N, C-alpha and C positions, 0 to 999 in steps of 0.2 A: 662529182667527187672523183678523186684520183683512183688509179688502179693499184692492185696489190701485185708487186713484182718480187720474185725471189731471185737474188743474185749471189754469185759466189764464184770462186775459182776451184776447179777440181783437177785431179790428176787424170791422165788418160784412162786409167782403170776405175775411175768413178768415185774417188775419195776426196772429200773437202777438208778432212783433218786426218792426221795419222793416228796410230794407236793411242788410246787414252785422251783423245782430243788434241794431240800435239799439232800446233800450227807452225812450228819452226821450219817445216819443209817449204812453206810459202815464201819465206824471205828471199830465197834465190830467184823467185818468179815475180816479184814486185818490180815494176818498172813502168816505163812510159806505155800507156795504152789509151789512145785518143777516144776510143769508145767508152771506156770507163770514165774518163775525165768529163765527157759529155753527159753521161748518165748521172753523175754526181750532181750536176746542176739541175737535174729534173726530179730530184728526190726532195719531198717535203717533210717526211717523217720516217722513222724507223720502227718496225715491230720486231722485237728481238726475243729469242728464246733465252731462258734463264741460263742454260749451260753455255751458250755463246757469250752472254753478257759477263758471266763470271769466269769464263774459260781462258785458255791460252791466247796469246796475242803475238802475231808475227813481228810486231814492232817492239817486243819486250826488250827492255834495257835501253830504249831510245826515247827522245823527247816526244815521239809519236805514239808511245804506248798508251792504250786506253782510249784513244781518240778514233771515232768512226772514220774509216777510209784513211787511216794514218794522219788525221787532222785535216783532210781535204773536204770534210763536210761537217756542218754543225746544224743543230736543230732539235726538235722534240723527239725523244726516244720513249717507247713504250715497251716495257719488259714484262713478258708473260711469266708469272711465277706464283706459286702458292706460299712462298716464303720471302716476303719483302723484307729488306734489311731494316733494322731499328733506326738507323741514321739515314736521313734523306740524301739522295744523290742529285746534285744540281742538274737540271735538264732532263731527268729521267722520271717517268711515272711508272709505277709498278701496278700491273693489272692481274686479276685473278682468273680470268677466263678469256677464251679466244674471242667470243663475240664482242665483249666490251672493249677488248684491246684493239680489234680491227676497227670498230666504230670510232673510238677515240683517235686512233692514228689517222684514219681517213679524214676526220673532221680537222685535225691539225694540218694535214698535208694539203688540203684544199684540192686544187686541180692537178697537183703533182703526184708522183708515185709515193706509195707507202712501200718502202724497201724492207722485205722480210729477210732477216738474218738468223740462220740456224736451221739445221736439217729437220729436226723434229717439228718445229713450229711450221715449217714449209709443208711437211707431210700433213699436218693437221689442217692447214689451209686448203690443200688439195682435197682431202677427205670431205671437208665441209663445202666444197664447191666455190671457194672464195678466191683462189689464186687466179690471176688474169694472165700473167706473163712470167717468163723465166729468162734470165740473162746469165749465161755461164761462160767463163773463160776457161778453156782447156789448156792446162800447162803441160809441156812436153816432159812428163815424168810418170813413172809407175811407182806408186807407193806400196802396193801389195796388201795393205791392211789399213783399217781405220774406220772413220765415219763416212758413210756413203752420202752422195748428193741426195738421193732419195732411196730410203730403205723401207720397204713395206712388204715383207713376205706374205703371200696370200692375198695381196691387194689386187685391185682390178686395174685394167688397162686405162691409161689416161692418154688421149690423143692430143698431139701437139702439131702446130703449124709453124714452120720456120718463117720468121719475119726478116732475119738478117744473118749474114755470115761475114765476118771481117777478120783480118789478120793484124796482129800487133807483134812487136819484136819478140815477146816471150810467151805469146798465147794465141790461140784461135778463139774468137768470140762467136758465140751462137745465141741469137735472140729468138725466142719462141713464144707463141701464144697458146694458151690452154683452150682447147676446143670443148665447148659445152654442148 
C-alpha cells in the first residue's frame, strides 16, 4: 500500500493559510514547480480535512476553483468530517473517523501516495503515528498570522529526515520522512 504524505505550501514564518483560513496569499506563489508536477503524478488518493474541503481556494473565481491542485489532479477524495453533506459530491467519499478514512484512501491509492490536505488532519495523522512523509514548498513571504503548517502546543517532538531539497522559481521545496 501507498504512503501517507502531507503536502502544502507555507510562508517562511510557518503558515499555510492566513487569518480565518484565507488562501488568497497563495495565488501570487502558484507557478511552475517541477517537483510539484512530478508529485502530482504519484498521488493515488486524497485524504482531506473538512475545513480544507469546505474552505477558501487560491483559485477562487477561476475555472480551476474547487479542483485539486487547480485541476492538475483527479481521483478519489476522502473527506474526514462528522457532518457529511445531504447531497453527494461526485468523486468524494465522506468518512467519520481517521482510521476508516486512512484505510479507504490507502486502498484507493494502491501503491501511490495518499496525499493529506489540511493542517488538523495532518496533525491527527502524526499523533496516530500514520504519517510517512512531508513535502512542503516554502514561499518567500511572511504572513504574520493564520493557520500553521503544524500547530500542536504541548505536543511531543517528531523527528524528521530530509529526503530532498530543491528550488523552484517561487519556492524552496523540502521533502522529509517521519522517523518512527
